[in-house]
C-alpha positions in Angstrom: 0.0 -0.3 0.0 1.0 3.5 -1.0 -0.2 6.9 -1.2 -0.3 8.1 -4.6 -1.5 11.8 -3.7 -0.2 14.1 -1.1 -1.1 13.3 2.3 -4.6 14.7 3.5 -6.7 13.6 6.4 -10.2 11.8 5.8 -12.9 11.8 7.8 -15.6 9.7 8.9 -19.2 9.7 10.4 -21.4 7.9 12.8 -24.4 6.7 10.8 -26.3 6.7 14.0 -28.2 10.4 15.4 -31.2 11.9 16.8 -34.2 9.9 16.6 -32.3 7.5 17.2 -33.1 3.5 16.0 -35.5 3.2 19.4 -37.0 6.3 18.7 -38.0 5.1 15.5 -39.0 2.1 15.9 -42.0 3.4 17.8 -42.8 5.1 14.9 -45.3 2.8 12.5 -44.7 5.0 9.7 -40.8 5.4 9.7 -38.1 3.1 9.3 -35.3 2.4 11.6 -33.2 3.5 9.3 -34.2 7.0 8.5 -32.0 8.9 10.4 -29.1 7.1 9.0 -30.4 7.9 5.5 -30.3 11.4 6.4 -27.2 11.7 8.0 -25.6 9.7 5.0 -27.0 12.7 2.5 -25.6 15.0 4.5 -22.0 13.3 5.0 -22.2 12.8 1.1 -22.7 16.5 0.7 -20.1 17.7 2.6 -17.2 15.6 1.3 -17.0 12.6 4.3 -14.9 9.8 3.0 -17.1 7.3 5.0 -20.0 6.3 7.2 -19.2 4.3 10.3 -21.5 1.8 12.2 -20.0 0.4 15.5 -21.5 -2.8 17.3 -21.6 -3.6 20.7 -23.4 -8.1 21.2 -24.8 -7.3 24.7 -27.9 -6.3 26.4 -27.6 -3.2 28.7 -26.7 0.3 29.5 -24.5 0.5 26.4 -26.7 -1.8 24.4 -27.8 1.2 22.4 -24.3 1.1 20.7 -25.1 -2.1 19.3 -29.0 -1.3 18.4 -29.3 -3.1 14.8 -27.0 -5.6 13.4 -24.2 -3.4 11.1 -23.8 -5.3 7.9 -27.4 -4.9 7.5 -27.5 -1.7 8.4 -24.7 -0.6 5.8 -26.1 -3.0 3.3 -29.3 -0.8 3.2 -27.4 2.4 3.1 -25.5 1.6 0.0 -28.6 1.7 -1.9 -29.2 5.4 -1.3 -25.7 6.5 -1.2 -23.8 7.4 -4.4 -19.9 7.2 -3.7 -19.4 7.2 0.3 -17.5 4.1 1.8 -19.5 1.7 4.5 -17.9 0.7 7.6 -19.1 -2.3 9.2 -17.9 -3.1 12.8 -17.8 -7.5 13.2 -16.4 -9.3 15.7 -14.2 -12.5 14.3 -14.9 -13.9 17.9 -18.1 -15.0 16.8 -18.3 -15.5 13.2 -16.8 -18.1 10.9 -14.3 -16.6 8.2 -16.4 -18.7 5.1 -19.4 -16.5 6.0 -17.4 -13.3 6.9 -15.8 -13.4 3.0 -19.2 -13.8 1.7 -20.8 -11.5 3.8 -18.3 -8.6 3.1 -17.7 -10.0 -0.6 -21.6 -9.1 -0.9 -21.6 -5.7 0.9 -18.3 -4.9 -1.5 -20.7 -5.9 -4.7 -23.8 -4.1 -4.2 -21.9 -0.8 -3.1 -19.9 -0.9 -6.0 -16.6 -1.4 -4.1 -17.2 0.7 -0.9 -16.7 -1.8 1.6 -14.8 -1.6 4.9 -14.3 -4.0 7.8 -13.6 -2.8 11.2 -12.6 -5.7 12.5 -13.1 -6.4 16.4 -12.7 -9.3 18.7 -15.1 -8.6 21.7 -14.5 -7.9 25.2 -18.4 -9.1 25.5 -21.2 -10.6 24.7 -20.0 -13.9 25.2 -23.0 -14.9 26.9 -25.5 -14.6 23.8 -23.1 -17.4 21.9 -22.0 -20.4 24.2 -21.7 -21.2 28.0 -17.9 -20.7 27.9 -16.2 -17.5 29.5 -14.7 -14.7 27.2 -11.5 -16.1 25.7 -8.1 -14.4 26.8 -6.8 -11.2 24.6 -4.4 -13.3 22.9 -6.7 -15.8 22.2 -9.2 -14.0 20.3 -6.4 -12.2 18.3 -4.7 -15.1 17.6 -8.6 -16.3 16.2 -8.7 -13.3 14.3 -5.4 -13.7 12.6 -6.8 -17.1 11.3 -10.1 -15.7 10.7 -8.2 -12.9 8.0 -5.5 -15.6 6.9 -8.9 -17.5 5.6 -10.9 -14.7 4.7 -8.2 -12.9 2.7 -7.6 -16.5 0.6 -11.1 -16.9 0.1 -11.3 -13.3 -1.6 -8.0 -14.0 -3.8 -9.4 -17.5 -4.5 -10.3 -16.0 -8.2 -7.6 -15.3 -10.4 -7.6 -12.4 -13.0 -9.4 -13.8 -15.8 -11.3 -16.6 -14.1 -14.4 -14.7 -15.2 -14.7 -13.1 -18.7 -18.0 -11.8 -21.3 -18.5 -13.8 -24.5 -19.2 -11.4 -27.6 -23.4 -12.1 -26.6 -22.3 -10.7 -23.2 -23.0 -13.8 -21.0 -20.3 -14.8 -18.1 -18.0 -17.2 -18.8 -16.4 -19.0 -16.3 -12.6 -20.3 -16.4 -12.3 -23.0 -13.3 -9.1 -23.6 -13.7 -8.8 -20.0 -12.3 -10.7 -20.6 -9.4 -8.6 -22.6 -6.4 -9.5 -24.6 -3.6 -7.3 -22.9 -0.4 -7.7 -25.9 1.7 -7.0 -24.4 4.9 -6.5 -26.8 7.9 -5.4 -24.2 11.1 -6.2 -24.2 15.1 -9.4 -23.0 14.9 -10.9 -23.6 11.3 -10.8 -26.0 8.5 -12.4 -24.1 5.3 -11.5 -26.1 2.0 -13.1 -23.1 -0.4 -12.8 -21.3 -2.9 -15.3 -18.7 -2.4 -18.6 -19.1 -4.7 -19.6 -15.5 -5.3 -17.5 -13.4 -8.2 -14.4 -11.3 -7.4 -14.9 -8.5 -5.4 -14.5 -4.7 -6.9 -12.0 -4.0 -4.6 -10.4 -7.5 -4.8 -10.4 -6.9 -0.5 -12.5 -4.4 1.2 -10.7 -1.8 3.0 -9.6 -3.3 6.5 -9.9 -1.1 9.6 -8.9 -2.9 13.0 -9.5 -2.1 16.6 -7.7 -3.0 19.8 -5.0 -1.2 21.4 -3.8 -4.4 23.6 -0.2 -5.9 23.0 -2.0 -8.7 20.7 -4.5 -6.0 19.3 -1.4 -3.9 18.0 0.3 -7.4 16.8 -2.6 -7.8 15.0 -3.0 -4.4 13.6 0.8 -4.1 12.5 0.5 -7.5 10.5 -2.6 -7.3 9.0 -4.8 -3.6 8.9 -4.6 -1.1 6.9 -6.1 1.3 9.3 -6.4 1.1 12.8 -8.9 2.5 15.1 -7.8 4.2 18.4 -8.5 6.1 21.3 -5.8 7.8 22.3 -6.5 10.8 24.7 -3.1 12.6 24.6 -0.4 13.7 22.0 1.7 11.9 24.0 0.0 8.4 24.0 -0.7 9.3 20.5 3.0 9.5 19.5 3.8 6.4 22.0 1.2 4.1 19.9 1.9 5.0 16.6 5.6 4.6 16.7 4.9 1.1 18.5 2.9 -0.2 15.8 4.4 1.5 12.9 7.6 0.0 14.1 6.1 -3.3 14.4 4.9 -3.1 11.0 8.1 -1.9 9.7 9.4 -4.8 11.2 7.1 -7.3 9.8 8.2 -6.2 6.0 5.2 -3.7 5.9 5.7 -0.1 3.4 6.1 3.0 5.3 3.4 4.8 7.0 1.3 1.9 7.6 -1.0 1.3 9.0 -2.9 4.6 9.1 -4.1 5.9 12.4 -7.9 6.6 12.5 -9.0 8.3 15.7 -12.3 9.0 17.3 -12.5 13.0 18.0 -15.0 14.0 21.1 -15.5 17.7 20.3 -17.3 20.2 22.3 -18.0 23.0 19.9 -19.0 26.5 20.3 -19.2 29.8 18.3 -16.9 31.1 20.8 -14.4 29.9 23.6 -16.9 31.1 26.2 -19.7 29.0 24.6 -17.6 26.1 24.5 -16.1 26.5 28.3 -19.8 26.9 29.3 -21.1 23.7 27.7 -18.3 21.7 29.4 -19.3 23.2 32.9 -23.1 22.4 32.0 -22.1 18.5 31.0 -19.7 18.1 34.5 -22.5 19.6 36.7 -25.3 17.3 35.4 -22.7 14.3 36.3 -24.4 11.4 38.2 -21.1 10.6 40.2 -22.5 7.7 41.7 -22.9 6.2 38.4 -19.5 7.4 37.4 -17.7 5.3 39.7 -19.0 2.0 38.0 -17.8 3.9 34.8 -14.7 4.6 36.0 -14.5 0.7 37.5 -15.4 -0.4 34.0 -12.8 1.7 32.1 -10.4 -0.1 34.9 -11.5 -3.8 34.3 -14.5 -3.9 35.4 -13.1 -5.8 38.8 -13.3 -2.9 41.3 -15.8 -2.0 43.7 -15.3 1.9 44.1 -18.6 2.3 45.8 -16.8 3.7 49.0 -14.2 5.4 47.5 -13.3 9.1 48.4 -14.4 11.3 45.4 -11.6 13.8 45.9 -8.7 11.5 46.5 -6.7 9.7 44.3 -7.0 5.7 44.1 -4.4 3.9 45.8 -1.9 2.0 43.7 -3.0 -1.3 45.7 -7.0 -0.3 44.2 -5.2 -0.2 40.4 -5.5 -3.5 38.4 -3.0 -6.0 37.3 -3.4 -5.3 33.4 -2.1 -8.6 32.4 -5.0 -10.1 33.9 -7.8 -8.0 32.3 -9.5 -10.1 30.2 -11.8 -7.2 28.5 -10.9 -3.7 27.1 -7.4 -4.1 28.1 -6.3 -0.7 26.4 -8.4 1.0 28.0 -7.6 0.0 31.2 -4.1 0.6 30.1 -5.3 4.4 29.9 -7.3 4.8 33.1 -4.2 3.0 35.5 -2.0 5.7 33.5 -4.4 8.4 34.8 -4.9 7.2 38.2 -1.4 6.5 38.7 -0.5 10.4 37.7 -2.7 11.3 40.9 -6.1 11.9 39.1 -8.6 12.1 42.3 -11.9 9.4 41.4 -14.1 12.5 40.8 -11.4 13.4 38.2 -11.2 10.0 36.4 -15.1 10.2 36.3 -15.0 13.0 34.4 -12.5 11.6 32.1 -14.3 8.4 31.8 -17.6 10.7 30.2 -15.6 10.3 26.9 -14.2 6.7 27.8 -10.8 7.3 26.8 -10.9 9.0 23.8 -9.6 12.3 22.5 -11.2 15.3 23.5 -11.0 18.9 22.9 -13.2 22.1 23.4 -13.1 25.1 21.9 -14.2 27.0 18.3 -13.9 25.5 14.9 -10.8 27.3 14.6 -9.5 26.0 17.8 -10.7 22.4 17.1 -8.7 22.8 13.8 -5.2 23.9 15.9 -5.7 20.9 17.8 -6.2 18.4 14.9 -3.4 19.7 12.8 -1.1 18.9 15.7 -1.9 15.5 15.7 -1.9 15.4 11.7 1.7 17.6 11.0 3.2 15.0 13.9 1.8 12.0 11.9 -0.6 10.4 14.5 -3.6 11.2 12.8 -4.5 9.9 8.9 -8.4 9.5 9.4 -10.7 11.3 12.0 -14.5 10.7 13.3 -16.6 13.9 13.4 -19.7 12.9 14.6 -22.7 15.1 15.2 -24.1 16.2 11.3 -28.0 15.4 12.3 -28.1 18.3 14.8 -28.4 21.4 12.8 -26.2 23.7 15.3 -23.6 20.8 15.3 -24.0 20.5 11.5 -22.7 23.7 10.7 -20.4 24.2 13.3 -18.5 20.8 11.7 -19.2 21.4 8.0 -19.2 25.3 7.5 -16.6 25.5 10.8 -14.2 22.8 11.2 -14.1 21.1 7.8 -14.0 24.6 5.9 -10.9 25.7 8.4 -9.2 22.4 7.9 -9.7 22.4 4.0 -8.6 26.4 3.9 -5.3 24.7 5.8 -4.9 22.1 3.3 -5.3 19.5 6.1 -8.1 17.8 4.5 -8.9 17.2 0.7 -11.6 19.0 -1.4 -15.1 17.1 -1.5 -14.4 15.0 -4.3 -14.5 11.1 -4.1 -11.5 9.9 -6.4 -10.8 6.5 -8.0 -14.2 4.8 -8.0 -14.1 2.6 -5.0 -13.2 2.9 -1.0 -9.8 1.7 -1.7 -8.8 3.8 -4.3 -10.1 7.3 -2.8 -8.3 6.5 0.0 -5.2 5.8 -1.5 -4.6 2.3 -0.5 -3.0 -0.2 -2.6 -3.2 -3.6 -1.8 0.3 -5.2 -0.3 1.3 -8.3 -2.0 
């Protein structure tokens, strides 16, 4: 993979908004896709590169994030959009690679080459798939690596020239150019070949989420883009250096994988308005619920119900990172905050953004923060959410994006190359 065009920041936005799918489900006259269709139109008009659909596999306080099945959701959106990329979050822990190859391959076909897979290994939801406990991160990532080997082999099982057109426009199949993969591994036995036509992109764009050591290894080896939660520039530099150095050691081209960061921004038309909005948000925090949120950020096994709000957590209360089975990267970030001396109250405030990058200010001030990371080489793709809100839409599109384009950081609003891969300037590696 190499970038053929000058390096620019790529933009992604979530496909959700308000009213959400639960509100829409209560209205018999509307589809639960209605808001996403509107957001997709706004995003295409503003020149966003892709729509992003997250997922969780558990009912509960955070279950609304996984409100509908992502692949079906983006497949529907593919029929009401023209150019924008479609990123679906799907776990390798609870899916078989032959099904994954077919599902993402089909999405690539019906979207004319706009499919991207945000690969996760799932830190929750195991109770809905078996009675077994969730495997360790190392085990989940080992399964993910084998899944990718199988999926890539299946996508590549059709050689060039396997499918051609005769003079009458009928498809002609050369079976000698479609080969079995005969995979026999630790987790899967898959004969192949894939039984759908070769994909428009040959392989959909691969995004991977995970910041533990095992997650970094998987991303460095396979991912074209890694989705991260890097709250500070220092942490972003450390993570980017680590993963790109490992990728280089594995023989991959320089600059990969690209770094994709969420961006939790508080926008104000003035700095005073932005600060007021932050103050109001902090004033509205339920600190008792916040104790449970911080415990979750630290691995989920702590009881912070009696911990004093205005004192740091004792070292003895912090978890052993290697023993954490779920969201280990998040636990590393919040353990680091605690060791820096943040009080429980301050940890609760930080936890409102769940360890993601957070900034406050006017569009110009937010552009300064984004430019700093972009120029430092630790930001290649950014998620900007809130297009469904008219006020935020104006501040994002006419404020922040306009400013970033004026500085030459974000490219003009023109989808290039015909596929998502081509638009992002990503070439398949050998």
